[in-house]
C-alpha positions in Angstrom: 49.8 21.1 91.5 52.4 17.9 90.3 51.6 15.7 87.8 49.2 16.2 84.6 45.4 17.7 85.5 41.9 19.2 83.7 39.8 21.2 85.2 36.5 20.6 85.0 33.3 23.1 85.6 36.6 24.4 87.0 37.7 22.4 88.8 41.2 21.1 88.6 40.9 17.0 88.8 44.5 14.9 87.9 44.6 12.8 84.6 45.9 9.4 85.8 45.9 7.2 83.0 41.8 7.3 82.3 41.3 6.1 78.4 38.7 9.3 77.8 37.5 12.3 79.4 34.6 10.4 80.6 36.3 8.0 82.9 37.5 11.1 84.6 34.9 13.4 84.9 33.2 10.4 86.7 36.6 10.8 89.0 35.7 13.8 89.6 32.2 12.5 90.9 30.0 13.6 88.1 27.7 11.2 86.8 27.1 12.6 83.2 24.8 10.3 81.4 25.1 7.6 79.2 23.3 5.1 77.3 26.0 3.2 75.4 29.1 3.3 77.3 30.7 0.7 79.3 33.8 0.5 79.8 34.0 -3.7 78.6 33.3 -2.5 75.2 34.4 -0.1 72.3 33.0 3.1 72.4 30.6 3.1 69.7 29.9 7.0 70.4 26.7 6.7 69.5 24.1 7.4 72.1 25.6 11.6 72.3 24.5 12.0 75.3 28.1 12.2 78.0 28.6 15.5 75.1 30.9 17.8 76.8 31.9 22.1 76.1 35.1 22.9 75.7 36.4 26.3 76.7 35.7 28.0 73.4 31.5 26.6 72.8 32.9 23.5 70.7 31.2 20.2 72.0 33.5 16.9 72.2 32.1 13.3 72.8 33.6 12.7 76.5 33.7 8.4 75.8 35.5 9.4 72.8 38.0 11.7 74.0 41.9 11.3 75.2 42.1 13.8 78.3 44.9 16.2 78.2 46.8 18.2 80.2 45.3 21.6 80.6 42.1 21.0 79.4 39.1 22.8 80.4 35.2 21.4 80.1 32.4 22.2 81.5 29.4 19.1 82.2 26.0 21.4 82.8 25.7 24.6 80.9 22.7 25.1 79.1 23.2 24.8 76.3 23.9 21.2 77.3 20.9 20.5 78.9 19.0 21.8 76.1 21.5 19.1 73.9 20.7 16.3 76.2 16.6 17.0 76.0 16.6 17.2 72.4 18.6 13.4 72.2 15.8 12.3 74.8 12.9 13.6 73.6 13.6 12.1 69.5 14.9 8.7 71.0 11.1 9.0 72.7 9.3 10.1 69.5 10.2 6.8 67.9 10.3 4.7 71.0 7.4 2.2 72.0 6.3 4.2 75.7 4.3 1.4 77.8 6.3 1.8 79.9 4.5 0.7 82.9 4.0 -3.3 81.0 7.6 -3.2 80.1 9.6 -5.7 81.7 11.8 -3.6 81.9 10.4 -0.6 83.6 11.9 0.6 87.0 15.5 -0.7 85.2 15.3 1.1 81.6 17.9 3.9 81.0 16.2 5.7 78.9 13.4 6.4 81.5 15.7 7.2 84.2 17.7 9.2 82.2 13.9 10.8 80.9 12.9 11.2 84.2 16.7 12.9 85.3 16.1 15.2 82.8 12.2 16.2 82.8 11.2 15.3 79.8 7.2 15.4 80.3 5.7 15.8 76.8 7.5 14.6 73.0 6.8 17.1 70.9 6.7 14.9 67.7 4.8 11.8 66.8 5.8 8.2 66.9 5.6 7.3 63.4 7.6 4.0 63.3 5.8 1.0 62.2 4.2 -1.7 64.6 7.0 -4.0 65.1 6.4 -8.1 65.3 7.9 -9.8 69.3 10.9 -12.3 68.2 9.5 -14.6 70.7 11.0 -17.9 69.0 13.9 -18.2 71.4 12.9 -20.1 75.0 16.1 -17.5 76.5 15.6 -13.8 75.3 12.7 -11.7 73.7 13.4 -9.2 70.7 11.4 -6.0 70.7 12.4 -3.4 68.1 10.1 -1.2 68.5 12.0 -0.4 72.4 15.0 -0.7 70.6 17.0 2.6 70.6 20.3 2.1 68.3 23.2 1.6 70.9 25.1 -0.8 69.8 25.5 -2.2 72.8 23.7 -5.7 72.6 25.6 -5.8 68.4 29.6 -5.0 70.9 28.7 -7.4 73.7 27.6 -10.5 71.1 30.8 -9.8 68.2 33.3 -8.5 71.1 32.8 -10.7 74.4 31.1 -13.4 73.1 31.9 -14.5 69.0 29.1 -15.0 68.5 28.0 -12.4 66.2 24.4 -13.7 66.2 22.6 -9.8 65.7 24.2 -6.7 64.4 23.1 -3.3 62.2 20.8 -4.0 58.9 19.5 -1.0 56.7 20.9 2.3 55.9 19.3 6.0 57.9 15.8 5.6 58.8 15.6 2.6 58.1 18.6 0.9 60.2 17.7 -1.6 62.9 19.6 -4.4 65.1 18.8 -7.7 63.4 19.7 -11.5 62.8 21.1 -12.5 59.3 18.2 -12.0 56.3 15.9 -11.2 59.4 15.3 -15.4 60.3 14.5 -15.2 63.9 16.3 -15.7 67.0 16.4 -19.6 67.6 17.4 -20.0 63.9 21.1 -18.7 64.2 23.6 -19.4 66.4 22.4 -17.3 69.4 23.6 -19.5 72.5 20.7 -18.0 74.7 23.8 -16.6 76.7 22.1 -12.9 77.7 24.4 -11.1 77.2 23.1 -8.4 74.9 19.9 -8.4 77.6 22.0 -8.0 80.5 23.5 -4.4 78.9 20.6 -3.8 76.9 19.2 -0.1 79.0 15.9 -0.6 77.3 12.9 -3.6 76.7 14.1 -4.5 73.6 15.7 -7.4 74.7 14.4 -8.8 77.7 15.1 -12.2 79.6 12.0 -14.6 78.6 9.9 -14.9 81.9 8.0 -18.0 82.6 7.4 -17.0 86.0 3.5 -16.8 85.2 2.9 -20.4 84.2 5.3 -21.3 87.6 2.3 -19.3 90.5 -0.7 -21.6 88.5 1.4 -24.7 89.6 2.3 -23.3 92.9 -1.0 -22.9 93.3 -2.1 -26.4 92.4 -2.9 -28.1 95.4 -1.7 -32.0 93.7 1.1 -30.8 92.7 5.0 -31.4 94.7 7.0 -28.1 93.7 10.3 -29.2 94.1 13.0 -26.2 93.6 16.5 -25.9 93.6 19.3 -22.6 93.6 21.9 -22.4 92.1 24.5 -20.8 94.3 24.9 -17.6 92.3 21.4 -16.3 92.9 22.2 -16.3 96.6 24.5 -13.1 96.5 22.3 -10.8 93.5 19.3 -10.4 94.4 19.6 -8.9 98.0 20.0 -5.4 96.5 17.1 -5.5 94.8 14.8 -6.2 97.3 16.0 -3.9 100.1 18.5 -4.7 101.3 21.3 -2.2 102.3 24.6 -4.0 100.4 25.0 -7.7 98.5 24.7 -10.0 101.2 24.8 -13.9 101.1 21.1 -14.7 101.4 20.0 -18.4 100.9 18.0 -18.9 103.8 16.2 -15.5 103.4 15.1 -16.9 99.4 14.1 -20.3 101.3 12.3 -18.2 103.8 10.7 -16.4 100.7 9.5 -19.9 98.7 8.2 -21.3 101.4 5.9 -18.2 102.3 4.8 -18.6 98.7 3.8 -21.9 98.7 6.3 -23.9 97.2 6.5 -27.5 98.7 10.7 -28.6 98.7 13.3 -26.7 98.0 16.9 -27.8 98.2 20.2 -26.1 97.1 21.7 -26.7 93.6 25.3 -27.2 95.9 24.2 -30.5 96.9 24.4 -31.0 92.6 27.4 -29.2 92.6 28.8 -31.6 94.7 28.1 -34.6 92.4 30.0 -32.8 89.5 33.2 -32.1 91.6 32.7 -36.8 91.8 32.0 -37.6 88.7 33.9 -34.8 86.4 37.5 -35.7 88.7 36.9 -39.7 88.1 36.3 -38.7 84.3 39.7 -36.4 84.1 42.0 -38.8 86.2 40.7 -41.9 83.8 41.1 -39.6 80.6 45.1 -38.7 82.0 45.2 -42.2 83.0 45.0 -43.1 79.0 45.4 -39.8 77.7 42.9 -39.5 75.8 40.5 -36.9 75.2 42.6 -33.9 76.8 41.9 -31.5 77.1 39.4 -32.0 79.1 36.6 -29.1 79.1 34.0 -28.8 81.4 30.3 -28.7 80.6 28.3 -27.2 83.4 28.2 -24.1 81.6 25.3 -24.5 78.8 26.0 -21.6 76.6 29.9 -23.2 76.3 28.6 -25.9 75.0 26.3 -24.6 72.6 29.2 -22.9 71.3 31.1 -26.0 71.0 27.8 -27.8 69.4 27.4 -24.6 66.8 31.7 -23.9 66.2 33.1 -26.2 67.1 31.5 -30.0 66.7 35.0 -31.6 65.8 35.6 -30.7 69.9 32.4 -32.0 72.0 34.3 -35.0 72.0 36.4 -33.5 74.6 33.1 -32.1 76.6 32.9 -33.5 79.6 30.1 -36.3 79.7 29.4 -35.4 83.2 25.8 -33.5 83.6 25.6 -30.1 84.5 25.1 -29.5 88.5 21.2 -28.5 87.0 20.9 -31.5 85.7 22.5 -34.0 88.2 20.1 -32.7 90.7 17.1 -32.6 88.6 18.1 -36.1 88.3 18.5 -37.3 92.0 14.9 -35.3 92.7 12.9 -36.4 90.2 14.0 -40.2 91.0 13.4 -39.5 95.1 10.1 -38.5 94.1 8.8 -41.1 91.1 6.6 -43.0 93.3 4.8 -40.1 94.4 1.0 -39.8 93.8 1.0 -36.6 92.6 2.4 -35.0 90.6 5.7 -33.5 90.6 7.5 -30.3 89.5 10.2 -29.5 89.3 11.5 -25.8 89.1 15.5 -24.6 89.0 16.3 -21.2 89.9 19.3 -20.0 87.5 21.3 -16.3 87.4 21.8 -18.0 83.9 19.3 -17.4 80.6 21.4 -20.5 78.5 19.5 -23.1 81.4 15.8 -22.7 79.5 17.0 -23.7 76.9 18.9 -26.1 78.4 15.8 -27.8 80.1 14.1 -28.3 77.3 17.1 -30.1 75.5 15.9 -34.1 74.5 19.0 -35.0 76.2 17.6 -34.4 79.2 14.1 -35.9 79.0 12.3 -38.9 79.9 9.7 -39.9 77.8 9.1 -37.1 76.6 9.4 -35.2 79.7 11.6 -32.8 80.7 13.8 -33.0 84.8 13.7 -29.4 84.9 10.0 -28.2 84.0 10.7 -24.6 84.9 14.0 -22.6 84.6 13.5 -19.2 87.1 16.0 -17.0 86.6 17.6 -14.6 89.1 15.4 -11.5 88.0 11.9 -13.5 87.6 12.8 -14.5 91.8 12.9 -11.8 92.9 9.8 -10.2 91.0 7.5 -13.2 92.2 8.6 -11.8 95.9 8.0 -8.4 95.2 4.2 -10.0 93.8 3.7 -11.8 96.6 4.2 -8.4 99.0 6.9 -10.3 101.0 9.8 -8.0 103.1 12.5 -9.1 102.2 14.7 -7.0 104.7 12.5 -8.2 107.6 11.9 -11.7 107.2 13.4 -14.4 109.3 15.6 -17.0 107.2 15.3 -20.3 106.6 17.3 -23.6 105.9 16.9 -25.9 103.0 14.9 -29.1 103.3 16.3 -32.7 103.8 16.9 -35.5 102.5 19.2 -33.0 99.8 19.8 -31.1 102.6 23.5 -31.3 103.1 26.6 -29.8 100.4 30.1 -28.0 101.1 32.0 -25.3 100.4 32.7 -26.9 97.0 29.8 -26.8 95.6 29.3 -23.3 96.3 31.6 -21.5 94.7 30.8 -22.9 91.6 28.9 -19.7 91.3 32.1 -17.5 90.5 34.6 -18.1 87.6 37.1 -20.7 88.8 35.3 -22.1 91.7 34.7 -25.5 89.5 38.6 -26.1 88.9 39.1 -24.9 92.2 36.5 -27.7 93.4 38.5 -30.5 91.7 41.5 -29.9 92.6 40.4 -30.2 96.3 39.4 -33.3 95.6 42.4 -34.7 93.4 44.7 -33.1 95.4 47.0 -35.3 97.6 47.2 -33.0 100.9 44.3 -31.8 102.4 45.3 -30.1 105.4 43.5 -26.8 106.5 46.8 -25.4 105.4 46.9 -26.8 101.3 43.8 -26.0 101.0 44.0 -22.1 102.2 47.0 -21.7 99.3 44.5 -23.1 97.1 43.0 -19.0 97.1 46.4 -18.1 95.8 47.4 -21.0 92.9 45.9 -18.6 90.1 42.2 -19.9 89.8 40.1 -17.1 91.4 39.7 -13.6 89.9 37.8 -11.6 87.5 40.8 -11.6 84.7 39.2 -13.8 81.7 41.9 -15.8 81.0 43.8 -18.1 84.5 46.5 -20.1 84.0 47.3 -22.4 86.8 49.2 -25.8 87.5 49.6 -28.8 89.6 51.4 -31.8 90.8 48.8 -35.6 90.7 51.1 -38.4 91.2 54.3 -37.3 88.8 52.5 -35.8 86.5 52.3 -32.3 86.3 48.6 -30.6 85.0 48.5 -27.7 82.8 45.1 -25.8 83.8 43.1 -23.0 82.0 39.9 -21.2 83.5 38.0 -19.0 81.0 34.9 -16.6 81.5 33.9 -14.6 78.2 33.6 -16.5 74.7 35.7 -14.7 72.7 38.2 -15.7 75.6 37.3 -19.4 75.1 36.8 -19.0 71.5 40.9 -17.3 71.6 42.0 -20.4 73.8 40.8 -23.2 71.5 42.5 -22.0 68.5 45.7 -22.2 70.4 45.2 -25.3 71.1 44.5 -26.2 68.0 47.7 -24.3 66.3 49.7 -26.1 68.8 50.8 -22.7 70.6 49.3 -23.9 74.4 49.1 -27.2 76.0 46.2 -28.4 79.2 44.5 -31.3 80.1 41.8 -29.4 82.1 39.8 -26.1 80.4 36.7 -24.9 82.8 34.9 -22.2 80.9 32.2 -20.2 81.9 30.0 -18.2 79.0 29.5 -15.1 81.0 32.2 -12.7 81.9 32.8 -13.2 85.6 31.3 -16.5 86.0 27.7 -17.6 86.7 27.8 -14.2 89.2 28.3 -12.5 85.8 24.8 -14.3 84.5 22.0 -12.5 82.3 20.1 -13.7 84.4 20.8 -12.4 87.6 20.2 -7.9 87.7 23.4 -6.2 85.9 27.1 -5.5 87.6 29.9 -4.0 86.3 32.7 -5.3 87.4 33.2 -4.5 90.8 30.0 -6.0 91.9 30.8 -9.1 90.5 33.7 -8.4 92.5 31.9 -8.7 95.2 29.8 -11.6 94.7 32.7 -13.2 94.3 33.6 -12.6 97.9 30.4 -14.1 99.3 30.9 -17.3 97.9 34.0 -17.9 99.1 32.7 -16.2 102.2 30.0 -19.4 102.6 32.3 -21.7 101.3 35.5 -20.6 103.8 32.1 -20.5 106.4 31.1 -24.3 106.1 32.8 -27.1 107.8 32.1 -29.6 104.6 35.0 -27.9 102.4 35.6 -30.9 99.5 32.9 -32.4 98.0 33.7 -35.8 99.0 33.3 -34.8 102.6 29.8 -34.7 102.2 28.2 -37.5 103.9 24.9 -37.1 101.6 27.3 -38.3 98.2 28.0 -41.5 99.8 24.1 -42.3 100.7 23.7 -41.1 97.1 26.3 -43.4 95.5 24.6 -46.5 98.1 21.4 -45.6 97.5 19.1 -43.9 95.1 22.4 -43.8 92.4 22.6 -47.4 92.1 23.1 -48.7 89.4 22.0 -45.9 87.8 25.2 -43.6 87.6 25.8 -42.8 84.0 22.1 -42.7 83.4 21.5 -40.2 86.0 24.1 -37.8 85.7 25.8 -38.2 82.8 25.0 -37.0 78.7 25.8 -38.1 75.2 25.8 -34.7 73.6 27.8 -36.4 70.4 24.4 -37.9 69.4 22.8 -33.7 68.2 
């Protein structure tokens, strides 16, 4: 055999740049159990579930041990099985076991491994004191009694998001994950991105669930429930509801909502088209006057929160445009303002921070929020299951009029780089099909955390940056402040990969995000309207419902906070 290899359970497996034994083992088709390992995060080695046995009978943590040529390890010996079962039993001994009523039931890694290793009883008494649940945040809830101290949330918050709202506190048996001085999460610098909940293997951190309150409004005959569905939701739901593969199931989501009793259903991509037109106009105006550059996008509420908390002086550079959700909410409330029934507006989003955005004072009229409920993709999945709808068998349906038209540019808002590409389509002088196709190769697509591109507008070369993940955004801001970089337009999404990787979505790793992004680009290609300005509904809105109310309904002044 050419090259370097190691023996795994007496089978030779090639080593080809893997950073640890765990990656080599998984490449060999063996699923070593882990509770604290994510390739996107630093190696912590807390859970010890991934231990392997070497040829001398010694034990090594596969996540933190680099592979070496001719190394011999075993993954499923009697010693290892006994060891893993003991770890699980000890974790369960200190864990709340109300599994049937836990929000993470069926998706809990601890529950999954207990089933896999046949843990049927726990010999040890749970002596932990009952701990209060932190429900202070409108985005997520924390239950310390379900925490296994894997550190996934701490590393995500610090290493990927650069927020550091939570960390390990105390030592020994009193160690826990908490906030500084144990203040409620809502009183920290948490931005509500929810990525801690996305990587939590148990129910210790979960997304807040508002679906039960919504059911009451859906059932009220005197209430009209109007829903908008974000672009990323359509590509993040299928496998959880019985489809074989990830698919774009927008039509089935619409059909499901109608079966539930929702009255009117629209696509947030329509709101994204408004955002493209308004943000582009704002950008060109700033460019002409050479002021308040670079222009930072404002679609992502967690990013807006981060700037407010960390770089308040930079708020003048953040676009005054409302997010697509809030633009569309303003339009919808204006459309139904004369209704003789109560109007409840629901936004189905891939994002947890949207729950915070919805209750901001800036987006209220006379103290009433334009968006009454933000329901995440996960909550929608639960509602569909609760309704008894067989998702794989229902037929797709179209969204409603009068807002039933949107462009492909609006759809790609759900993936990192999508906002930028939509804006480029708007300002690009060459409107030909070949020029549109060429945009796929200009550098704004892909899952990289930081991307750069340049375009020519008139006689000026515009420098663009596309960032996902708040730590990447923070590093870019620091470079701008030091004069080490210069951009005219910067798109920021807090969640790695953009909205497709939002914490309200079923969790997937890098390959899953690539697939979701590809599905959104496919939906864009199949749309007969590829540019936002080509959407005839925009002309109708600007000449009608938005006339003389443009700034009031579509823009916001965050600096007043």
